CHARMM-style PDB file with segment names, atoms N, HN, CA, C and O in Angstrom:
ATOM      1  N   UNK     1     -19.960  23.256  -3.223  1.00  0.00      PROA
ATOM      2  CA  UNK     1     -18.973  22.884  -4.211  1.00  0.00      PROA
ATOM      3  C   UNK     1     -19.051  21.374  -4.459  1.00  0.00      PROA
ATOM      4  O   UNK     1     -19.123  20.591  -3.511  1.00  0.00      PROA
ATOM      5  N   UNK     2     -19.036  20.970  -5.719  1.00  0.00      PROA
ATOM      6  HN  UNK     2     -18.977  21.605  -6.489  1.00  0.00      PROA
ATOM      7  CA  UNK     2     -19.112  19.554  -6.056  1.00  0.00      PROA
ATOM      8  C   UNK     2     -17.780  18.864  -5.784  1.00  0.00      PROA
ATOM      9  O   UNK     2     -16.714  19.413  -6.063  1.00  0.00      PROA
ATOM     10  N   UNK     3     -17.856  17.652  -5.234  1.00  0.00      PROA
ATOM     11  HN  UNK     3     -18.722  17.207  -5.007  1.00  0.00      PROA
ATOM     12  CA  UNK     3     -16.600  16.908  -5.063  1.00  0.00      PROA
ATOM     13  C   UNK     3     -16.066  16.459  -6.410  1.00  0.00      PROA
ATOM     14  O   UNK     3     -16.830  16.131  -7.318  1.00  0.00      PROA
ATOM     15  N   UNK     4     -14.781  16.449  -6.527  1.00  0.00      PROA
ATOM     16  HN  UNK     4     -14.160  16.716  -5.790  1.00  0.00      PROA
ATOM     17  CA  UNK     4     -14.183  16.012  -7.786  1.00  0.00      PROA
ATOM     18  C   UNK     4     -14.246  14.492  -7.850  1.00  0.00      PROA
ATOM     19  O   UNK     4     -13.862  13.812  -6.898  1.00  0.00      PROA
ATOM     20  N   UNK     5     -14.724  13.961  -8.955  1.00  0.00      PROA
ATOM     21  HN  UNK     5     -15.037  14.513  -9.728  1.00  0.00      PROA
ATOM     22  CA  UNK     5     -14.926  12.518  -9.080  1.00  0.00      PROA
ATOM     23  C   UNK     5     -13.645  11.757  -9.368  1.00  0.00      PROA
ATOM     24  O   UNK     5     -13.635  10.529  -9.280  1.00  0.00      PROA
ATOM     25  N   UNK     6     -12.577  12.437  -9.705  1.00  0.00      PROA
ATOM     26  HN  UNK     6     -12.584  13.435  -9.777  1.00  0.00      PROA
ATOM     27  CA  UNK     6     -11.349  11.737 -10.067  1.00  0.00      PROA
ATOM     28  C   UNK     6     -10.444  11.476  -8.870  1.00  0.00      PROA
ATOM     29  O   UNK     6      -9.465  10.740  -8.995  1.00  0.00      PROA
ATOM     30  N   UNK     7     -10.745  12.061  -7.716  1.00  0.00      PROA
ATOM     31  HN  UNK     7     -11.540  12.659  -7.614  1.00  0.00      PROA
ATOM     32  CA  UNK     7      -9.852  11.927  -6.563  1.00  0.00      PROA
ATOM     33  C   UNK     7      -9.846  10.499  -6.029  1.00  0.00      PROA
ATOM     34  O   UNK     7      -8.774   9.932  -5.815  1.00  0.00      PROA
ATOM     35  N   UNK     8     -11.005   9.909  -5.811  1.00  0.00      PROA
ATOM     36  HN  UNK     8     -11.876  10.369  -5.984  1.00  0.00      PROA
ATOM     37  CA  UNK     8     -11.071   8.559  -5.263  1.00  0.00      PROA
ATOM     38  C   UNK     8     -10.452   7.529  -6.205  1.00  0.00      PROA
ATOM     39  O   UNK     8      -9.641   6.723  -5.749  1.00  0.00      PROA
ATOM     40  N   UNK     9     -10.790   7.514  -7.485  1.00  0.00      PROA
ATOM     41  HN  UNK     9     -11.450   8.169  -7.855  1.00  0.00      PROA
ATOM     42  CA  UNK     9     -10.124   6.555  -8.377  1.00  0.00      PROA
ATOM     43  C   UNK     9      -8.611   6.760  -8.443  1.00  0.00      PROA
ATOM     44  O   UNK     9      -7.863   5.789  -8.552  1.00  0.00      PROA
ATOM     45  N   UNK    10      -8.158   7.995  -8.378  1.00  0.00      PROA
ATOM     46  HN  UNK    10      -8.766   8.784  -8.290  1.00  0.00      PROA
ATOM     47  CA  UNK    10      -6.717   8.253  -8.405  1.00  0.00      PROA
ATOM     48  C   UNK    10      -6.043   7.693  -7.148  1.00  0.00      PROA
ATOM     49  O   UNK    10      -4.939   7.155  -7.224  1.00  0.00      PROA
ATOM     50  N   UNK    11      -6.699   7.818  -6.005  1.00  0.00      PROA
ATOM     51  HN  UNK    11      -7.597   8.255  -5.943  1.00  0.00      PROA
ATOM     52  CA  UNK    11      -6.139   7.258  -4.775  1.00  0.00      PROA
ATOM     53  C   UNK    11      -6.097   5.734  -4.821  1.00  0.00      PROA
ATOM     54  O   UNK    11      -5.138   5.122  -4.352  1.00  0.00      PROA
ATOM     55  N   UNK    12      -7.128   5.127  -5.382  1.00  0.00      PROA
ATOM     56  HN  UNK    12      -7.907   5.625  -5.764  1.00  0.00      PROA
ATOM     57  CA  UNK    12      -7.160   3.669  -5.508  1.00  0.00      PROA
ATOM     58  C   UNK    12      -6.038   3.192  -6.427  1.00  0.00      PROA
ATOM     59  O   UNK    12      -5.338   2.231  -6.108  1.00  0.00      PROA
ATOM     60  N   UNK    13      -5.869   3.855  -7.553  1.00  0.00      PROA
ATOM     61  HN  UNK    13      -6.438   4.636  -7.812  1.00  0.00      PROA
ATOM     62  CA  UNK    13      -4.802   3.479  -8.486  1.00  0.00      PROA
ATOM     63  C   UNK    13      -3.431   3.666  -7.831  1.00  0.00      PROA
ATOM     64  O   UNK    13      -2.546   2.829  -8.003  1.00  0.00      PROA
ATOM     65  N   UNK    14      -3.254   4.739  -7.093  1.00  0.00      PROA
ATOM     66  HN  UNK    14      -3.974   5.419  -6.953  1.00  0.00      PROA
ATOM     67  CA  UNK    14      -1.978   4.976  -6.415  1.00  0.00      PROA
ATOM     68  C   UNK    14      -1.690   3.885  -5.381  1.00  0.00      PROA
ATOM     69  O   UNK    14      -0.550   3.438  -5.249  1.00  0.00      PROA
ATOM     70  N   UNK    15      -2.713   3.461  -4.656  1.00  0.00      PROA
ATOM     71  HN  UNK    15      -3.638   3.824  -4.763  1.00  0.00      PROA
ATOM     72  CA  UNK    15      -2.525   2.394  -3.672  1.00  0.00      PROA
ATOM     73  C   UNK    15      -2.160   1.078  -4.353  1.00  0.00      PROA
ATOM     74  O   UNK    15      -1.308   0.338  -3.860  1.00  0.00      PROA
ATOM     75  N   UNK    16      -2.798   0.786  -5.479  1.00  0.00      PROA
ATOM     76  HN  UNK    16      -3.490   1.387  -5.880  1.00  0.00      PROA
ATOM     77  CA  UNK    16      -2.491  -0.448  -6.206  1.00  0.00      PROA
ATOM     78  C   UNK    16      -1.071  -0.411  -6.770  1.00  0.00      PROA
ATOM     79  O   UNK    16      -0.357  -1.412  -6.715  1.00  0.00      PROA
ATOM     80  N   UNK    17      -0.664   0.718  -7.304  1.00  0.00      PROA
ATOM     81  HN  UNK    17      -1.244   1.531  -7.349  1.00  0.00      PROA
ATOM     82  CA  UNK    17       0.695   0.842  -7.835  1.00  0.00      PROA
ATOM     83  C   UNK    17       1.720   0.686  -6.712  1.00  0.00      PROA
ATOM     84  O   UNK    17       2.742   0.024  -6.889  1.00  0.00      PROA
ATOM     85  N   UNK    18       1.449   1.290  -5.569  1.00  0.00      PROA
ATOM     86  HN  UNK    18       0.618   1.827  -5.425  1.00  0.00      PROA
ATOM     87  CA  UNK    18       2.366   1.167  -4.435  1.00  0.00      PROA
ATOM     88  C   UNK    18       2.469  -0.283  -3.974  1.00  0.00      PROA
ATOM     89  O   UNK    18       3.554  -0.736  -3.608  1.00  0.00      PROA
ATOM     90  N   UNK    19       1.359  -1.013  -3.986  1.00  0.00      PROA
ATOM     91  HN  UNK    19       0.479  -0.644  -4.282  1.00  0.00      PROA
ATOM     92  CA  UNK    19       1.371  -2.413  -3.594  1.00  0.00      PROA
ATOM     93  C   UNK    19       2.190  -3.253  -4.565  1.00  0.00      PROA
ATOM     94  O   UNK    19       2.991  -4.091  -4.149  1.00  0.00      PROA
ATOM     95  N   UNK    20       1.989  -3.026  -5.852  1.00  0.00      PROA
ATOM     96  HN  UNK    20       1.339  -2.345  -6.189  1.00  0.00      PROA
ATOM     97  CA  UNK    20       2.754  -3.781  -6.858  1.00  0.00      PROA
ATOM     98  C   UNK    20       4.244  -3.480  -6.724  1.00  0.00      PROA
ATOM     99  O   UNK    20       5.065  -4.394  -6.802  1.00  0.00      PROA
ATOM    100  N   UNK    21       4.603  -2.224  -6.524  1.00  0.00      PROA
ATOM    101  HN  UNK    21       3.936  -1.481  -6.460  1.00  0.00      PROA
ATOM    102  CA  UNK    21       6.010  -1.873  -6.376  1.00  0.00      PROA
ATOM    103  C   UNK    21       6.608  -2.476  -5.105  1.00  0.00      PROA
ATOM    104  O   UNK    21       7.775  -2.866  -5.101  1.00  0.00      PROA
ATOM    105  N   UNK    22       5.832  -2.558  -4.038  1.00  0.00      PROA
ATOM    106  HN  UNK    22       4.883  -2.241  -4.041  1.00  0.00      PROA
ATOM    107  CA  UNK    22       6.328  -3.157  -2.801  1.00  0.00      PROA
ATOM    108  C   UNK    22       6.577  -4.650  -2.985  1.00  0.00      PROA
ATOM    109  O   UNK    22       7.543  -5.183  -2.438  1.00  0.00      PROA
ATOM    110  N   UNK    23       5.724  -5.332  -3.746  1.00  0.00      PROA
ATOM    111  HN  UNK    23       4.940  -4.899  -4.190  1.00  0.00      PROA
ATOM    112  CA  UNK    23       5.911  -6.759  -3.967  1.00  0.00      PROA
ATOM    113  C   UNK    23       7.124  -7.047  -4.841  1.00  0.00      PROA
ATOM    114  O   UNK    23       7.621  -8.173  -4.846  1.00  0.00      PROA
ATOM    115  N   UNK    24       7.602  -6.072  -5.566  1.00  0.00      PROA
ATOM    116  HN  UNK    24       7.199  -5.157  -5.561  1.00  0.00      PROA
ATOM    117  CA  UNK    24       8.787  -6.278  -6.402  1.00  0.00      PROA
ATOM    118  C   UNK    24      10.064  -6.290  -5.578  1.00  0.00      PROA
ATOM    119  O   UNK    24      11.109  -6.723  -6.064  1.00  0.00      PROA
ATOM    120  N   UNK    25       9.993  -5.817  -4.329  1.00  0.00      PROA
ATOM    121  HN  UNK    25       9.144  -5.465  -3.934  1.00  0.00      PROA
ATOM    122  CA  UNK    25      11.159  -5.785  -3.447  1.00  0.00      PROA
ATOM    123  C   UNK    25      10.908  -6.709  -2.254  1.00  0.00      PROA
ATOM    124  O   UNK    25      10.225  -6.317  -1.308  1.00  0.00      PROA
ATOM    125  N   UNK    26      11.442  -7.913  -2.285  1.00  0.00      PROA
ATOM    126  HN  UNK    26      11.997  -8.231  -3.054  1.00  0.00      PROA
ATOM    127  CA  UNK    26      11.178  -8.880  -1.210  1.00  0.00      PROA
ATOM    128  C   UNK    26      11.588  -8.380   0.176  1.00  0.00      PROA
ATOM    129  O   UNK    26      10.953  -8.742   1.166  1.00  0.00      PROA
ATOM    130  N   UNK    27      12.624  -7.564   0.266  1.00  0.00      PROA
ATOM    131  HN  UNK    27      13.140  -7.270  -0.539  1.00  0.00      PROA
ATOM    132  CA  UNK    27      13.069  -7.082   1.573  1.00  0.00      PROA
ATOM    133  C   UNK    27      11.987  -6.248   2.244  1.00  0.00      PROA
ATOM    134  O   UNK    27      11.836  -6.289   3.465  1.00  0.00      PROA
ATOM    135  N   UNK    28      11.238  -5.496   1.455  1.00  0.00      PROA
ATOM    136  HN  UNK    28      11.360  -5.463   0.463  1.00  0.00      PROA
ATOM    137  CA  UNK    28      10.153  -4.682   2.009  1.00  0.00      PROA
ATOM    138  C   UNK    28       9.076  -5.581   2.598  1.00  0.00      PROA
ATOM    139  O   UNK    28       8.560  -5.316   3.684  1.00  0.00      PROA
ATOM    140  N   UNK    29       8.741  -6.640   1.881  1.00  0.00      PROA
ATOM    141  HN  UNK    29       9.160  -6.855   0.998  1.00  0.00      PROA
ATOM    142  CA  UNK    29       7.693  -7.537   2.368  1.00  0.00      PROA
ATOM    143  C   UNK    29       8.155  -8.293   3.616  1.00  0.00      PROA
ATOM    144  O   UNK    29       7.357  -8.533   4.522  1.00  0.00      PROA
ATOM    145  N   UNK    30       9.425  -8.666   3.669  1.00  0.00      PROA
ATOM    146  HN  UNK    30      10.074  -8.470   2.934  1.00  0.00      PROA
ATOM    147  CA  UNK    30       9.952  -9.339   4.863  1.00  0.00      PROA
ATOM    148  C   UNK    30       9.913  -8.399   6.060  1.00  0.00      PROA
ATOM    149  O   UNK    30       9.511  -8.797   7.153  1.00  0.00      PROA
ATOM    150  N   UNK    31      10.328  -7.161   5.857  1.00  0.00      PROA
ATOM    151  HN  UNK    31      10.654  -6.837   4.969  1.00  0.00      PROA
ATOM    152  CA  UNK    31      10.308  -6.190   6.952  1.00  0.00      PROA
ATOM    153  C   UNK    31       8.881  -5.944   7.432  1.00  0.00      PROA
ATOM    154  O   UNK    31       8.629  -5.875   8.635  1.00  0.00      PROA
ATOM    155  N   UNK    32       7.959  -5.813   6.501  1.00  0.00      PROA
ATOM    156  HN  UNK    32       8.164  -5.868   5.524  1.00  0.00      PROA
ATOM    157  CA  UNK    32       6.559  -5.594   6.873  1.00  0.00      PROA
ATOM    158  C   UNK    32       6.001  -6.777   7.650  1.00  0.00      PROA
ATOM    159  O   UNK    32       5.301  -6.593   8.645  1.00  0.00      PROA
ATOM    160  N   UNK    33       6.308  -7.996   7.200  1.00  0.00      PROA
ATOM    161  HN  UNK    33       6.877  -8.146   6.392  1.00  0.00      PROA
ATOM    162  CA  UNK    33       5.803  -9.172   7.910  1.00  0.00      PROA
ATOM    163  C   UNK    33       6.415  -9.270   9.306  1.00  0.00      PROA
ATOM    164  O   UNK    33       5.732  -9.683  10.244  1.00  0.00      PROA
ATOM    165  N   UNK    34       7.689  -8.898   9.463  1.00  0.00      PROA
ATOM    166  HN  UNK    34       8.244  -8.563   8.702  1.00  0.00      PROA
ATOM    167  CA  UNK    34       8.306  -8.918  10.784  1.00  0.00      PROA
ATOM    168  C   UNK    34       7.670  -7.879  11.704  1.00  0.00      PROA
ATOM    169  O   UNK    34       7.498  -8.132  12.896  1.00  0.00      PROA
ATOM    170  N   UNK    35       7.325  -6.727  11.165  1.00  0.00      PROA
ATOM    171  HN  UNK    35       7.465  -6.522  10.197  1.00  0.00      PROA
ATOM    172  CA  UNK    35       6.677  -5.700  11.987  1.00  0.00      PROA
ATOM    173  C   UNK    35       5.302  -6.155  12.433  1.00  0.00      PROA
ATOM    174  O   UNK    35       4.922  -5.947  13.585  1.00  0.00      PROA
ATOM    175  N   UNK    36       4.547  -6.778  11.527  1.00  0.00      PROA
ATOM    176  HN  UNK    36       4.856  -6.947  10.591  1.00  0.00      PROA
ATOM    177  CA  UNK    36       3.224  -7.276  11.903  1.00  0.00      PROA
ATOM    178  C   UNK    36       3.346  -8.394  12.921  1.00  0.00      PROA
ATOM    179  O   UNK    36       2.574  -8.460  13.878  1.00  0.00      PROA
ATOM    180  N   UNK    37       4.322  -9.277  12.711  1.00  0.00      PROA
ATOM    181  HN  UNK    37       4.949  -9.223  11.934  1.00  0.00      PROA
ATOM    182  CA  UNK    37       4.495 -10.402  13.625  1.00  0.00      PROA
ATOM    183  C   UNK    37       4.897  -9.913  15.021  1.00  0.00      PROA
ATOM    184  O   UNK    37       4.521 -10.528  16.018  1.00  0.00      PROA
ATOM    185  N   UNK    38       5.653  -8.819  15.102  1.00  0.00      PROA
ATOM    186  HN  UNK    38       5.959  -8.319  14.291  1.00  0.00      PROA
ATOM    187  CA  UNK    38       6.083  -8.314  16.403  1.00  0.00      PROA
ATOM    188  C   UNK    38       4.912  -7.774  17.218  1.00  0.00      PROA
ATOM    189  O   UNK    38       5.009  -7.659  18.439  1.00  0.00      PROA
ATOM    190  N   UNK    39       3.825  -7.447  16.562  1.00  0.00      PROA
ATOM    191  HN  UNK    39       3.746  -7.541  15.570  1.00  0.00      PROA
ATOM    192  CA  UNK    39       2.639  -6.997  17.301  1.00  0.00      PROA
ATOM    193  C   UNK    39       2.031  -8.129  18.122  1.00  0.00      PROA
ATOM    194  O   UNK    39       1.398  -7.876  19.147  1.00  0.00      PROA
ATOM    195  N   UNK    40       2.213  -9.365  17.688  1.00  0.00      PROA
ATOM    196  HN  UNK    40       2.727  -9.571  16.856  1.00  0.00      PROA
ATOM    197  CA  UNK    40       1.613 -10.517  18.350  1.00  0.00      PROA
ATOM    198  C   UNK    40       2.604 -11.242  19.256  1.00  0.00      PROA
ATOM    199  O   UNK    40       2.221 -12.150  19.994  1.00  0.00      PROA
ATOM    200  N   UNK    41       3.855 -10.853  19.204  1.00  0.00      PROA
ATOM    201  HN  UNK    41       4.166 -10.115  18.605  1.00  0.00      PROA
ATOM    202  CA  UNK    41       4.870 -11.598  19.954  1.00  0.00      PROA
ATOM    203  C   UNK    41       5.289 -10.979  21.214  1.00  0.00      PROA
ATOM    204  OT1 UNK    41       6.138 -11.527  21.918  1.00  0.00      PROA
TER     205      UNK     41
END
């Protein structure tokens, strides 16, 4: 069975949209940075 060629581009677009939406909410980015920082602390 041939792989569908639209799956990978659709996943890339979905990831980019999710990133843009996350940057629109500063609280999300602050929480994410605190979680990453806690890995090193």
